[in-house]
N, C-alpha and C positions, 0 to 999 in steps of 0.2 A: 557392497549390497544394497540392492534396490528398494528394500521396504526396510519397515523397522524391525520385523520379526527376526529373532535370533541375533540382536544386539545386547547380548549380555556381557555382564564384567569380564566372566572367565574367555567370552571368544575374544573381547578385545585385549586380554591379556596372554593370548596364545603366542606360542613359539614357533608356530606351523602354520601362519595364515596363508589359505586356499593352497595347502601342499607345497610351498617354496622354501619351506625350512627356515623361514624369518618372521619375527615378530612385525606387527605394524610400526611404522616409525611416525605414521600420522593419520589423522581420521579428518574426514570434511564432510561436512552437513550442508545439502546444498537443497534441501525442500523440508520447509517447517511442517509441512501437513502431515508427513510420515512419522513425526515423534512428538509425544506431549511435552510440555515444560518441564515437567518431572524426569522423564527420559534424558533430555538434551542437558540438565544439571548432571544426572547418573553419569552420563559418557563423560561429560567433559571433566568431571572428579576424578573418575576411574583412567583417564588419560592422564591427566597432571599427576597423579598418585603411580602412573606406571611410565613416566617420562615419555609420554607419545603426544606430539603435537597435535591440537585441536583449532580447526578452523570451521567457524560457520559462514557460509556466505549465500547469501540470499538475495534475489531480485524480487522487487515490488512494482513491476512497470517502468516509470521514468526512474525509480530510484534503487538504491540497493545497499545492503547493510553486509560489513562483515565483522566477526569479532574472531579475534586469535588468542589462543593462549598457547604458549609455547614452554609452559612450566615455570617453577619457582626460581630456577637458577637462570631462564632468561633475564638477560641484564640490557633495561632501557638506559642509554647515555643523555639521552636529549630530553631533559626535564620538561619542558614545554609541550613536547609532543608534536613539533612543527616537523616539517620534511627537512632533511639535510640540504645544504647549499654549497654552491660553489662560490667562492669569493676571490677576487685579485688582491693580491698583497702588493701595496705600493711602496713597502718600506720595512726593513729589518733593521732594528739599531741594538747592537750589545753595548750595554752600560756596565763597566766593570766594577763602580760602585756606585749604587743609587743616593742621590742628592735628596736632604731631607725636603727640597721643594716639589719633588716626584711624589705622589702618592701611589700606591699599588699595593692592593691588598694582599696581604700574606708576605710580603718581602720588608725586609727591616732596611732602614738607612745603613749604606757604605756596603750592602751587599749586591752581589752581580744580578742584572736584570735585561732581560732580552724582551725590546719592545716592537712589537708587530703592527704594522698599520695597514689597513685594508682600505682599498680603493672606494668603496661605497660609503656613503656617509651614515646609512642606517644599515648596518651589518647585521644586527640581531643577536648577537652574541653575548652571552651570559658568563660571569664567572662559575669557571668549573667545565665549560662545554671544551670536548673533546675535537682537536684540530688536525687534520694531516695536510702535509706538503705535497705538490705535485707541480712538474714544470720547473723546478728550482735549476739555475745554472750556477757553473763557477763555483766559487768555494761554498756555495749553498746547498750543490746538487745532492750533497750526503744526505740532507734533511727529506728527499723525495720520499713518500711512502710512510712517512713516521708522524 
């Protein structure tokens, strides 16, 4: 749609958008002038309750703003909101029984532990971060993509 007319909740929840026999999978708003703040909130809430992605992308001259709402089932794994980064692994060591001298959160003494060292001194990783491996060679090749 190119204007705010006709953006009703019923239209957004239609199972036949523009005679395609398909529902909306995403709604993207690019012009704040065409909708009131109340309409933006209503459209976003209707999209959220109908499992429709909502994106507000607006250019303000030399700056821009983007708001995205992919619903309550959308999972963010990076708690800090920082972009993902690629890090070089310099060493992986499997220790069959963790000694008491080694402090690893959540691993009891005597339990097996894997210690991964990254080449960068300040890697920015936090407890609970998700890490995947790529370009592993030899016995560690089975870790690629995991």
